[in-house]
Residue, then its C-alpha position, 0 to 999 in steps of 0.5 A: x500500500x505504501x508503495x502505491x501511495x508513493x507512486x501516485x504522489x508527485x516527487x519534489x523534483x516534479x513539483x519544482x519543474x512545474x511552472x507557476x501559473x501566476x508567473x506565466x500570466x504576469x510574463x504573458x501580460x508583460x510581453x503583450x504590453x511590450x508588443x503594444x508599446x512597440x506597435x505605437x507610432x512614434x512622433x517624428x521630430x521634424x528638423x528645420x531646414x537651413x532656410x527655415x532656420x534663417x527665416x526664424x532668425x531673421x524674424x527674431x532680429x526684426x522683432x528685436x530691432x522694432x522693439x529697440x526703435x519703439x523704446x528709442x522713440x519713447x525716450x526721445x518723446x519723454x526727453x522733449x517733454x521734460x525739456x519743454x514742460x519741465x517748468x509746468x508745475x512751477x508756472x502753474x503756481x506762479x499764476x497765483x502771483x498775478x491773481x494776488x496782484x489783481x486782487x490788491x489792485x481791486x481792493x485799493x481802487x474800491x477803498x473809499x478813503x483812497x479814491x481819487x488820491x495822488x498816492x493811490x494813482x501812483x500805486x496803481x501805476x506801479x502795480x500795472x507796471x509789475x503786472x505787465x513785466x510779469x506777463x512779458x516774462x511769462x510770454x518769453x517762456x511760452x506762457x500766454x493768457x487766454x483770450x476771453x472777452x467777446x469770444x465764444x465759450x470754448x470748453x477746452x479753454x473757458x469755464x462758465x461760472x454764470x450767465x448774464x442776460x444780454x440780447x445784444x450778443x449771441x448766446x454763449x458769448x463771454x461778457x465778463x472774465x472772472x479769472x484769467x486763464x493761461x496756456x503753456x505752448x499747447x497745454x492748458x495751465x488753467x481755464x479762464x473763469x468767465x460769465x457768458x451771455x444768454x438771450x432773455x426769454x421774450x415770453x416772460x417780458x409781457x408777464x413782467x410788464x403786466x405785474x409792474x402795471x398792476x403794482x403801480x395801480x395798487x400803489x395808486x389805490 
């Protein structure tokens, strides 16, 4: 009996010689994956021809030169503006001197105690000389007053502060200058503060006349 059992059971050498099914499966999968990978089309890297390389380099050089030219132009513009308008802020502040001078003249001329006096006339004369000299200095530096009286209102140069009824002039005509405006070359230092004319409403005139007549009748009664 023991002999039959020994003959039926596999020996140790036979067990070692039998391949493991799991190992076979893994090897088969690896080989299949390798075959699939080998079969995938490889992306071909296209090499540029000498002519294409030259064209690419020429394009890069052209772009670089264009950028350098733009930078040069910007620099030239900034340099010119710094030279021409370098004193813009100073000129704007200097206008306060003219304003204060004008206010001083008006105050002295409206002083009842000084009106008609010899001292006042001499003082006003000297102030006018100073004002004229300052405007001359401004003009030499391309700072000029804006024309206002009699001109049509220009929003780029004038700022309307009030309207005055005046049928003798076209609507929007400047009839009073409250504060002088100035320009520096083609730039606005400050706008002129002005009053402009407007036409009276003709429809309202009969009503005003009637109200005045009624008032007179009431006063008589």
